[in-house]
N, C-alpha and C positions, 0 to 999 in steps of 0.2 A: 556209126553214130546212132545213138538212141533217139528215136523220133518221139516228139511230145505225145502223140497218141498211143504210145506203147506203155506209158505209165499205168500200172494196174489200178490206180485209184483216180484216174482222170475222169472228170465228169463228161460223159458222152452225151447226155441228154441236155439240150440247151437250158431247160428250166432248172436243172440241177446246178449248172454253172452260174446262172443268175442268182439262185438261192445262195450260192457261196459268196457272191459279191455282197449280198445282204448280211450274211454271217460275218464276213470280214469287217464290214462297217459296224455291225452290232458289237463285235468283239472289241473294236476300237473304243466304242462308247464305254463298255463294261470295264475294259482295262484302263481307260483314262480315269474313270471314277476310282478304280482300285489303286493305281500307281501314280496318278496325277502327272507329274513331269517326266515320268519314265514309261510312257506308253511304248510297248514293244513293236515299234514299226518295222524292225528288222524281221521279226517273226512273221508279221503280217505280210511283208513283201516277199520273203522267201517262200512261204507256203503258197501265196497267191501265184508266184512265178511258176512253181512246180505243178500245181494242181489245176490252175485255170488256163483257158486259152489266152494267148498273149493280149489280145484286145481287152478281154475282161479283167485281166490282171492290171493292165494300165488304167482301167476304170476304178478298180477296187482301191488302189493306193491313194489317189487323191480323195476318194470318198472317206477312207479311213482317217486321213489327215484332217479333212474338213469336219468330220464328226468329233474328232479329238479337240479341235479348236473351239467348236461350239460348246462342248462340255466344259472346256477350260474357262472360256470367257462368260458363258451364260449360267453355269452351275457352280463351278469351283471358284469363281471370282478372280481369275487371273487379272493382274493390273493392266489397265488400258493405257499403256505408255508406249512410246515409240520403240524402245528396246524390247519390250515384251512382244509387240507385234512383229518386230524384225526377227526375233528368235523364233516366233511361230512360223514365219516364212522360211527361215533357215532350216527348221525341222522338216517342213514340207519338201524343200529341195533335197535334203538328206534322205528322206524316206523314198522319194522318187528315184534318187541315185542308187539307193540300196536295191530297189526293184530292178533297175537297169542292170546292175551288177549281177543280181541273182538270175535274171533272164540270160545274161551272157554265159553263165555256167552251163545252161541247158544245151549249149552247142558241143560240149564235151561228151565223149562216149564213155558212159559209166552206168552202173546199176542205180536203182532208185535211191538207196541209202546214201551212196557216195554223192549222187547228184543233189539230194536234199542238203547234206552236210556242206557241200561245196557252195550251193546257193546261199545257205545261211552264213557261212564264213565270209564269202565275198560281199554279201550285203552288210554284214556287221562292220567289216573293215572300211567299206565305202561310207557307211552311215557315220561312223565315228570320225572318219577323216574329213568329211564335209563339215561336220559340226566343229571339229577342231580348227579347221580353216576359217570358220566364221568368227572364231575368237579374235582373229586379227583385226576385225572391224567392229565387232559387237562387244559390249561389256560382259565380263564373265568372272566368276569367282576363281580364286587361285586353285582350289581343289576340285574344280569341275571335271578335270580329266586325270585325277589321281588314279593309281592302280586300283584302289578299293572301289571307287565310283564306277570305273569302267568294268570291273569284275561284277559289280551289282547289276549293271545294265546288261551285261552278257548273261548273267544268271536269269534275270527276268525274261529276256528274249528267248533263252533256251527253253525255259519252262513253258512259255507261251507257245512256242513252236511245237513242242511235244504235245501240248494240250490240243492245239489246232489239228495236228496230224491225227491224233486219236479221235477227235470229233469227226474228222473227214472219213477216217477208216470206218467208224461206226455208222456214219451216214451211208457210205458205199455198201456196207453189209446190209443195212436196212433196205436200201434201194434194191439190192439183189433179191432179198426176200419178197419184196412187193412185186417185182417183175416176174418172179417165178410162181406167183399165186395162180391157181387154176381159175377158171371162169367163175361166175356167180355160184354161191353155195345153194341158193334156192332155185329150184327148177321153175320154168315158166309154164306150169300146167294149167 
């Protein structure tokens, strides 16, 4: 079984992991502004599950959801109705469930690419399943779960996951360069 600390891009420095919680929350704000109702919580959850320590991933998910809700209600003018608030809570539950599903995949023995893909797929299926279940008690449009809408949500989440992975890889390379720097360039003469 692959241990969590064996991932090549795992943040081993605590400050780096904390920075990634901030990046995930910031990405939620930026992506909320860009996509409004289709914030890619699956991408945020899957990437958090794979690259962050479990406790920090569990912190990042609700922070990303909270940031999204703040942008929605304070900036984008989401309606302040009971069903809008209920859908906001349902999305939060779905995002956290997606994280739990993604974390569950980490127990499987697989290489990094398979683990990331598995975490993403498990998260996506769980996220969409929780939201679909919420339509049993919350008002929803007839086309909310049409094949084209689900495909769009999948595409947005896929692109966001790729972007976050690339950002993380770039940060890890940058961190490696900083760590390998020799002592001060100026001598103390």
